MMTF fields as JSON, N, C-alpha, C and O atoms, coordinates in Angstrom:
{
  "mmtfVersion": "1.0.0",
  "mmtfProducer": "UNKNOWN",
  "numBonds": 475,
  "numAtoms": 476,
  "numGroups": 119,
  "numChains": 1,
  "numModels": 1,
  "chainsPerModel": [1],
  "groupsPerChain": [119],
  "chainIdList": ["A"],
  "bondAtomList": [4, 2, 8, 6, 12, 10, 16, 14, 20, 18, 24, 22, 28, 26, 32, 30, 36, 34, 40, 38, 44, 42, 48, 46, 52, 50, 56, 54, 60, 58, 64, 62, 68, 66, 72, 70, 76, 74, 80, 78, 84, 82, 88, 86, 92, 90, 96, 94, 100, 98, 104, 102, 108, 106, 112, 110, 116, 114, 120, 118, 124, 122, 128, 126, 132, 130, 136, 134, 140, 138, 144, 142, 148, 146, 152, 150, 156, 154, 160, 158, 164, 162, 168, 166, 172, 170, 176, 174, 180, 178, 184, 182, 188, 186, 192, 190, 196, 194, 200, 198, 204, 202, 208, 206, 212, 210, 216, 214, 220, 218, 224, 222, 228, 226, 232, 230, 236, 234, 240, 238, 244, 242, 248, 246, 252, 250, 256, 254, 260, 258, 264, 262, 268, 266, 272, 270, 276, 274, 280, 278, 284, 282, 288, 286, 292, 290, 296, 294, 300, 298, 304, 302, 308, 306, 312, 310, 316, 314, 320, 318, 324, 322, 328, 326, 332, 330, 336, 334, 340, 338, 344, 342, 348, 346, 352, 350, 356, 354, 360, 358, 364, 362, 368, 366, 372, 370, 376, 374, 380, 378, 384, 382, 388, 386, 392, 390, 396, 394, 400, 398, 404, 402, 408, 406, 412, 410, 416, 414, 420, 418, 424, 422, 428, 426, 432, 430, 436, 434, 440, 438, 444, 442, 448, 446, 452, 450, 456, 454, 460, 458, 464, 462, 468, 466, 472, 470],
  "bondOrderList": [1, 1, 1, 1, 1, 1, 1, 1, 1, 1, 1, 1, 1, 1, 1, 1, 1, 1, 1, 1, 1, 1, 1, 1, 1, 1, 1, 1, 1, 1, 1, 1, 1, 1, 1, 1, 1, 1, 1, 1, 1, 1, 1, 1, 1, 1, 1, 1, 1, 1, 1, 1, 1, 1, 1, 1, 1, 1, 1, 1, 1, 1, 1, 1, 1, 1, 1, 1, 1, 1, 1, 1, 1, 1, 1, 1, 1, 1, 1, 1, 1, 1, 1, 1, 1, 1, 1, 1, 1, 1, 1, 1, 1, 1, 1, 1, 1, 1, 1, 1, 1, 1, 1, 1, 1, 1, 1, 1, 1, 1, 1, 1, 1, 1, 1, 1, 1, 1],
  "groupList": [{"groupName": "UNK", "atomNameList": ["N", "CA", "C", "O"], "elementList": ["N", "C", "C", "O"], "formalChargeList": [0, 0, 0, 0], "bondAtomList": [1, 0, 2, 1, 3, 2], "bondOrderList": [1, 1, 2], "singleLetterCode": "X", "chemCompType": "L-PEPTIDE LINKING"}],
  "groupTypeList": [0, 0, 0, 0, 0, 0, 0, 0, 0, 0, 0, 0, 0, 0, 0, 0, 0, 0, 0, 0, 0, 0, 0, 0, 0, 0, 0, 0, 0, 0, 0, 0, 0, 0, 0, 0, 0, 0, 0, 0, 0, 0, 0, 0, 0, 0, 0, 0, 0, 0, 0, 0, 0, 0, 0, 0, 0, 0, 0, 0, 0, 0, 0, 0, 0, 0, 0, 0, 0, 0, 0, 0, 0, 0, 0, 0, 0, 0, 0, 0, 0, 0, 0, 0, 0, 0, 0, 0, 0, 0, 0, 0, 0, 0, 0, 0, 0, 0, 0, 0, 0, 0, 0, 0, 0, 0, 0, 0, 0, 0, 0, 0, 0, 0, 0, 0, 0, 0, 0],
  "groupIdList": [1, 2, 3, 4, 5, 6, 7, 8, 9, 10, 11, 12, 13, 14, 15, 16, 17, 18, 19, 20, 21, 22, 23, 24, 25, 26, 27, 28, 29, 30, 31, 32, 33, 34, 35, 36, 37, 38, 39, 40, 41, 42, 43, 44, 45, 46, 47, 48, 49, 50, 51, 52, 53, 54, 55, 56, 57, 58, 59, 60, 61, 62, 63, 64, 65, 66, 67, 68, 69, 70, 71, 72, 73, 74, 75, 76, 77, 78, 79, 80, 81, 82, 83, 84, 85, 86, 87, 88, 89, 90, 91, 92, 93, 94, 95, 96, 97, 98, 99, 100, 101, 102, 103, 104, 105, 106, 107, 108, 109, 110, 111, 112, 113, 114, 115, 116, 117, 118, 119],
  "secStructList": [7, 7, 1, 1, 2, 2, 2, 2, 2, 2, 2, 2, 2, 2, 2, 2, 2, 6, 6, 7, 7, 7, 7, 7, 7, 1, 1, 2, 2, 2, 2, 2, 2, 2, 2, 2, 2, 1, 7, 7, 1, 7, 7, 3, 3, 3, 1, 1, 7, 1, 1, 1, 7, 7, 2, 2, 2, 2, 2, 2, 2, 2, 2, 2, 2, 7, 6, 6, 7, 7, 7, 3, 3, 3, 3, 1, 1, 7, 7, 7, 7, 6, 6, 1, 7, 6, 6, 7, 3, 3, 3, 3, 1, 1, 7, 7, 2, 2, 2, 2, 2, 2, 2, 2, 2, 2, 2, 2, 2, 2, 7, 7, 4, 4, 4, 7, 7, 7, 7],
  "xCoordList": [12.904, 13.034, 12.564, 11.424, 13.409, 13.168, 13.652, 14.697, 12.915, 13.305, 14.425, 15.066, 14.689, 15.775, 16.994, 16.908, 18.132, 19.298, 19.835, 20.234, 19.852, 20.364, 19.438, 19.897, 18.144, 17.176, 17.247, 17.158, 17.405, 17.517, 18.736, 18.661, 19.854, 21.074, 20.898, 21.297, 20.308, 20.097, 19.158, 19.459, 18.034, 17.066, 17.657, 17.468, 18.371, 18.983, 20.004, 20.031, 20.84, 21.849, 21.185, 21.627, 20.14, 19.428, 18.829, 18.97, 18.168, 17.547, 18.606, 18.408, 19.72, 20.803, 21.405, 21.687, 21.604, 22.139, 21.164, 21.559, 19.894, 18.875, 18.762, 17.91, 19.63, 19.676, 18.98, 18.9, 18.474, 17.8, 18.785, 19.702, 18.594, 19.348, 18.6, 17.428, 19.26, 18.616, 19.16, 20.372, 18.258, 18.599, 17.997, 16.825, 18.792, 18.318, 18.331, 19.165, 17.392, 17.331, 17.224, 16.56, 17.876, 17.893, 16.705, 16.511, 15.915, 14.752, 13.742, 14.032, 12.552, 11.549, 11.998, 11.74, 12.668, 13.168, 14.199, 14.184, 15.095, 16.101, 15.438, 15.89, 14.381, 13.657, 13.035, 13.066, 12.472, 11.905, 12.989, 12.764, 14.156, 15.274, 15.626, 15.851, 15.674, 15.99, 14.91, 15.216, 13.654, 12.566, 12.557, 12.149, 13.002, 13.003, 14.237, 14.251, 15.282, 16.523, 16.934, 17.833, 16.308, 16.681, 15.442, 14.32, 15.654, 14.553, 14.385, 15.326, 13.204, 12.903, 11.732, 10.659, 11.937, 10.891, 9.874, 8.679, 10.352, 9.48, 9.838, 10.989, 8.832, 9.048, 8.667, 7.567, 9.621, 9.376, 9.615, 10.712, 8.607, 8.763, 8.099, 7.028, 8.763, 8.154, 7.158, 7.333, 6.131, 5.181, 5.792, 5.753, 6.354, 6.985, 8.459, 9.191, 8.876, 10.254, 10.891, 10.19, 12.214, 12.894, 12.619, 12.508, 12.514, 12.226, 10.742, 9.987, 10.336, 8.939, 8.096, 6.87, 8.726, 8.022, 7.821, 8.78, 6.587, 6.328, 6.221, 6.308, 6.034, 5.961, 4.785, 4.871, 3.678, 2.528, 2.892, 2.506, 3.633, 4.049, 5.058, 4.991, 5.991, 6.962, 6.231, 6.56, 5.249, 4.481, 3.697, 3.588, 3.156, 2.432, 3.363, 2.962, 4.592, 5.582, 5.912, 6.0, 6.091, 6.358, 5.229, 5.478, 3.993, 2.842, 2.718, 1.933, 3.465, 3.486, 4.119, 3.733, 5.087, 5.752, 5.091, 5.001, 4.631, 4.034, 2.649, 2.483, 1.66, 0.352, -0.4, -1.232, -0.132, -0.863, -0.002, -0.474, 1.236, 2.15, 1.951, 1.968, 1.766, 1.605, 2.891, 3.987, 2.731, 3.837, 3.837, 2.779, 5.005, 5.134, 5.375, 6.466, 4.328, 4.39, 4.742, 4.283, 5.567, 5.931, 5.8, 6.083, 5.366, 5.335, 5.038, 4.472, 5.431, 5.115, 3.915, 3.293, 3.584, 2.587, 1.407, 0.268, 1.65, 0.588, -0.421, -0.067, -1.662, -2.72, -2.75, -2.364, -3.209, -3.345, -4.235, -5.112, -3.995, -4.726, -5.352, -4.882, -6.392, -7.017, -6.135, -6.467, -5.009, -4.092, -3.291, -2.592, -3.382, -2.634, -3.186, -4.396, -2.295, -2.714, -3.279, -2.897, -4.178, -4.758, -3.655, -2.727, -3.76, -2.794, -1.586, -0.759, -1.463, -0.334, -0.411, -1.478, 0.747, 0.848, 1.27, 2.089, 0.714, 1.014, 1.59, 0.871, 2.889, 3.547, 3.758, 4.201, 3.434, 3.702, 5.129, 5.594, 5.833, 7.191, 7.131, 6.182, 8.073, 9.238, 8.869, 7.972, 9.567, 9.394, 10.753, 11.636, 10.897, 12.159, 12.324, 11.342, 13.547, 13.765, 13.277, 12.935, 13.237, 12.736, 11.256, 10.806, 10.495, 9.086, 8.971, 8.09, 9.858, 9.868, 10.143, 9.456, 11.146, 11.481, 10.321, 9.985, 9.715, 8.576, 7.435, 6.848, 7.115, 6.029, 6.386, 5.534, 7.631, 8.063, 7.953, 7.464, 8.404, 8.317, 6.856, 6.531, 5.987, 4.563, 3.984, 3.229, 4.331, 3.853, 4.339, 3.575, 5.621, 6.178, 5.46, 5.145, 5.207, 4.579, 3.137, 2.661, 2.447, 1.037, 0.806, -0.333, 1.865, 1.708, 1.656, 2.451, 0.728, 0.582, 1.16, 0.517, 2.386, 3.013, 2.262, 2.479, 1.401, 0.653, -0.371, -0.913, -0.628, -1.578, -0.933, -1.624, 0.377, 1.075, 1.369, 1.607, 1.343, 1.766, 3.224, 3.671, 3.943, 5.35, 5.432, 4.858, 6.151, 6.273, 7.123, 7.33],
  "yCoordList": [-47.059, -48.49, -48.941, -48.686, -49.584, -50.068, -51.497, -51.82, -52.367, -53.779, -54.091, -55.132, -53.25, -53.468, -52.656, -51.43, -53.303, -52.591, -51.487, -50.43, -51.71, -50.696, -49.483, -48.342, -49.734, -48.636, -47.884, -46.656, -48.61, -47.977, -47.066, -45.957, -47.529, -46.721, -45.452, -44.372, -45.572, -44.407, -43.406, -42.213, -43.878, -42.985, -42.341, -41.146, -43.121, -42.581, -41.499, -40.447, -41.759, -40.771, -39.493, -38.391, -39.635, -38.468, -37.645, -36.423, -38.309, -37.603, -36.955, -35.842, -37.638, -37.068, -35.844, -34.845, -35.912, -34.769, -33.599, -32.455, -33.885, -32.832, -32.242, -31.392, -32.698, -32.121, -32.904, -32.43, -34.084, -34.882, -35.842, -36.344, -36.096, -37.136, -38.441, -38.561, -39.402, -40.642, -41.81, -41.991, -42.594, -43.859, -44.97, -44.907, -45.98, -47.092, -48.371, -48.565, -49.239, -50.554, -51.609, -51.389, -52.752, -53.81, -54.763, -55.611, -54.625, -55.509, -54.797, -53.755, -55.377, -54.831, -54.902, -53.987, -55.984, -56.133, -55.055, -54.488, -54.774, -53.724, -52.351, -51.497, -52.14, -50.872, -50.689, -49.592, -51.76, -51.672, -51.345, -50.549, -51.95, -51.651, -50.166, -49.538, -49.608, -48.18, -47.33, -46.393, -47.647, -46.848, -46.899, -45.939, -48.004, -48.161, -47.567, -47.382, -47.266, -46.778, -45.379, -44.787, -44.845, -43.538, -42.676, -43.181, -41.369, -40.458, -40.383, -40.037, -40.701, -40.673, -39.725, -39.927, -38.685, -37.691, -38.113, -37.855, -38.761, -39.14, -40.534, -40.959, -41.247, -42.618, -42.779, -42.429, -43.322, -43.766, -45.266, -45.712, -46.045, -47.5, -48.188, -47.793, -49.228, -50.14, -50.986, -51.182, -51.482, -52.356, -53.741, -54.298, -54.296, -55.616, -55.415, -54.744, -56.009, -55.856, -57.218, -58.197, -57.292, -58.541, -58.866, -57.965, -60.14, -60.559, -60.821, -60.889, -60.966, -61.296, -60.071, -60.168, -58.925, -57.687, -56.87, -56.616, -56.458, -55.664, -54.176, -53.78, -53.375, -51.928, -51.463, -50.429, -52.212, -51.834, -51.915, -51.049, -52.955, -53.122, -52.035, -51.475, -51.738, -50.668, -49.345, -48.59, -49.067, -47.819, -47.785, -46.732, -48.917, -48.969, -48.631, -47.929, -49.12, -48.794, -47.294, -46.65, -46.751, -45.314, -44.488, -43.453, -44.948, -44.206, -44.271, -43.52, -45.14, -45.119, -43.823, -43.304, -43.309, -42.06, -40.865, -39.786, -41.058, -39.979, -40.412, -40.754, -40.402, -40.978, -40.281, -40.909, -39.035, -38.335, -38.035, -37.432, -38.443, -38.114, -39.073, -40.29, -38.53, -39.384, -40.14, -39.73, -41.243, -42.081, -42.084, -42.016, -42.163, -42.309, -43.785, -44.306, -44.455, -45.883, -46.048, -45.282, -47.063, -47.348, -48.844, -49.664, -49.193, -50.599, -50.725, -49.827, -51.852, -52.172, -53.107, -53.238, -53.759, -54.816, -54.666, -54.918, -54.266, -54.265, -53.148, -52.07, -53.421, -52.427, -51.526, -51.947, -50.278, -49.398, -50.057, -50.859, -49.708, -50.319, -49.254, -48.118, -49.628, -48.708, -48.506, -47.706, -49.227, -49.078, -47.787, -47.438, -47.077, -45.836, -44.757, -44.655, -43.964, -42.813, -41.75, -41.664, -40.953, -39.874, -39.013, -38.595, -38.755, -37.903, -38.634, -38.03, -39.939, -40.698, -40.779, -40.634, -41.016, -41.064, -42.462, -43.094, -42.937, -44.248, -44.062, -43.656, -44.352, -44.208, -45.572, -46.518, -45.655, -46.869, -46.844, -45.826, -47.968, -48.078, -48.659, -49.377, -48.385, -47.542, -46.064, -45.664, -45.271, -43.826, -43.168, -43.73, -41.991, -41.26, -40.729, -40.327, -40.722, -40.184, -38.744, -38.344, -37.968, -36.596, -36.582, -35.657, -37.588, -37.688, -38.022, -37.509, -38.877, -39.195, -37.927, -37.651, -37.158, -35.916, -34.927, -34.295, -34.796, -33.879, -34.261, -33.393, -35.546, -35.994, -35.823, -35.443, -36.1, -35.886, -34.423, -34.105, -33.535, -32.091, -31.655, -30.826, -32.217, -31.877, -32.362, -31.638, -33.571, -34.084, -33.213, -32.897, -32.822, -31.963, -30.618, -30.121, -30.042, -28.723, -28.755, -27.778, -29.864, -29.96, -30.53, -30.583, -30.955, -31.585, -30.549, -29.609, -30.73, -29.848, -30.547, -31.431, -30.154, -30.848, -30.685, -31.473, -29.705, -29.521, -30.647, -30.791, -31.433, -32.536, -33.793, -34.774, -33.76, -34.941, -34.809, -33.719, -35.938, -36.003, -36.413, -37.143, -35.978, -36.384, -37.465, -37.323, -38.568, -39.642, -39.202, -39.973],
  "zCoordList": [-27.442, -27.504, -28.873, -29.263, -29.57, -30.933, -31.003, -30.439, -31.687, -31.722, -32.706, -32.566, -33.683, -34.624, -34.193, -34.119, -33.907, -33.377, -34.29, -33.8, -35.599, -36.522, -36.541, -36.486, -36.618, -36.605, -35.283, -35.259, -34.19, -32.871, -32.811, -32.283, -33.349, -33.348, -34.169, -33.733, -35.344, -36.216, -35.546, -35.495, -35.036, -34.399, -33.15, -32.923, -32.338, -31.121, -31.451, -30.813, -32.447, -32.848, -33.356, -33.031, -34.138, -34.663, -33.52, -33.495, -32.581, -31.453, -30.564, -30.078, -30.349, -29.545, -30.226, -29.565, -31.538, -32.282, -32.275, -32.5, -32.016, -31.94, -30.537, -30.282, -29.623, -28.29, -27.199, -26.066, -27.5, -26.488, -25.829, -26.48, -24.534, -23.84, -24.086, -23.73, -24.682, -25.101, -24.29, -24.175, -23.733, -23.073, -23.924, -24.295, -24.23, -25.049, -24.246, -23.361, -24.57, -23.943, -25.041, -26.053, -24.842, -25.844, -25.744, -26.615, -24.686, -24.496, -23.61, -23.022, -23.526, -22.623, -21.175, -20.393, -20.819, -19.454, -19.125, -18.033, -20.076, -19.87, -19.77, -19.008, -20.529, -20.454, -19.066, -18.51, -18.514, -17.164, -16.145, -15.233, -16.292, -15.384, -15.447, -14.412, -16.644, -16.797, -16.147, -15.409, -16.414, -15.844, -14.323, -13.67, -13.763, -12.304, -11.63, -10.413, -12.422, -11.818, -12.267, -11.669, -13.29, -13.835, -13.979, -14.016, -14.06, -14.349, -15.864, -16.578, -16.346, -17.774, -17.977, -17.409, -18.789, -19.019, -20.077, -19.936, -21.133, -22.25, -22.708, -22.611, -23.212, -23.653, -25.118, -25.545, -25.873, -27.24, -27.215, -26.88, -27.565, -27.502, -28.67, -29.128, -29.14, -30.091, -29.304, -28.101, -29.955, -29.271, -29.086, -27.989, -30.154, -30.084, -29.75, -30.477, -28.638, -28.168, -27.956, -27.698, -28.061, -27.707, -26.232, -25.4, -25.926, -24.555, -24.376, -25.346, -23.127, -22.835, -22.507, -22.444, -22.297, -21.953, -23.227, -23.956, -23.501, -24.706, -24.366, -23.203, -25.393, -25.226, -24.39, -23.728, -24.406, -23.583, -22.1, -21.315, -21.723, -20.32, -19.944, -18.85, -20.849, -20.596, -20.386, -19.471, -21.224, -21.086, -19.776, -19.147, -19.367, -18.092, -16.929, -16.0, -16.973, -15.942, -15.979, -14.934, -17.173, -17.34, -16.724, -16.106, -16.894, -16.372, -14.85, -14.27, -14.198, -12.739, -12.232, -11.184, -12.977, -12.629, -13.299, -12.711, -14.521, -15.328, -15.804, -16.974, -14.921, -15.258, -16.395, -17.051, -16.632, -17.697, -18.913, -19.876, -18.875, -19.971, -21.144, -20.962, -22.336, -23.513, -23.84, -23.458, -24.551, -25.0, -26.517, -27.143, -27.102, -28.543, -28.822, -28.593, -29.325, -29.645, -31.119, -31.967, -31.417, -32.798, -33.057, -32.183, -34.275, -34.667, -36.151, -36.775, -36.688, -38.074, -38.142, -39.196, -37.029, -37.092, -36.138, -36.531, -34.909, -33.895, -34.151, -34.629, -33.831, -33.976, -32.755, -31.664, -32.928, -31.761, -30.706, -31.028, -29.459, -28.357, -27.476, -27.423, -26.803, -25.852, -24.626, -23.751, -24.551, -23.421, -23.5, -22.55, -24.612, -24.769, -23.843, -23.641, -23.291, -22.49, -23.415, -24.582, -22.896, -23.674, -24.286, -23.593, -25.573, -26.246, -26.792, -27.473, -26.504, -27.027, -28.54, -29.136, -29.151, -30.605, -31.017, -30.35, -32.103, -32.644, -34.033, -34.946, -34.218, -35.516, -36.153, -35.502, -37.432, -38.196, -38.699, -39.213, -38.553, -39.061, -40.467, -40.784, -41.286, -41.01, -41.071, -41.813, -40.29, -40.339, -40.12, -39.472, -40.661, -40.558, -39.132, -38.508, -38.612, -37.264, -37.095, -35.982, -38.158, -38.043, -37.663, -36.987, -38.085, -37.699, -36.217, -35.527, -35.731, -34.297, -33.492, -32.509, -33.909, -33.216, -33.281, -32.28, -34.442, -34.601, -33.668, -33.021, -33.591, -32.725, -31.246, -30.443, -30.888, -29.504, -29.109, -28.025, -29.979, -29.713, -29.567, -28.717, -30.395, -30.306, -28.975, -28.326, -28.571, -27.283, -26.134, -25.221, -26.181, -25.135, -25.081, -24.0, -26.231, -26.289, -25.782, -25.202, -25.996, -25.621, -24.229, -23.765, -23.562, -22.257, -21.139, -21.109, -20.24, -19.076, -17.849, -17.284, -17.424, -16.295, -14.978, -14.057, -14.863, -13.619, -13.398, -12.302, -14.431, -14.312, -13.708, -13.432, -13.505, -12.991, -11.511, -10.99, -10.863, -9.47, -9.449, -10.334, -8.5, -8.351, -7.302, -6.222, -7.601, -6.589, -5.42, -4.483]
}
């Protein structure tokens, strides 16, 4: 989830070309709809999103399904928050999509799925 449509398209295309299945949402509300209707393994979200729902709320919804899974947060303006799950990453924008992929791969490699409960 990225608040700039062009940046979102570039990052999504890069991640998809790297072999990831990417779901995009145009707002925080749309992101919540996706999280509630689809299986999402990992979350990359901007903190400031179009609409009234921000990235912190989207991440909180994600943690209902994956309570111990880290989130990759991105923003140009917002400060890191204690609302982050242990091990989450905070990237300052602008950043190259390869850095997003590198951080996602690192989160995946370091995550212990046995620590999660399945709904």
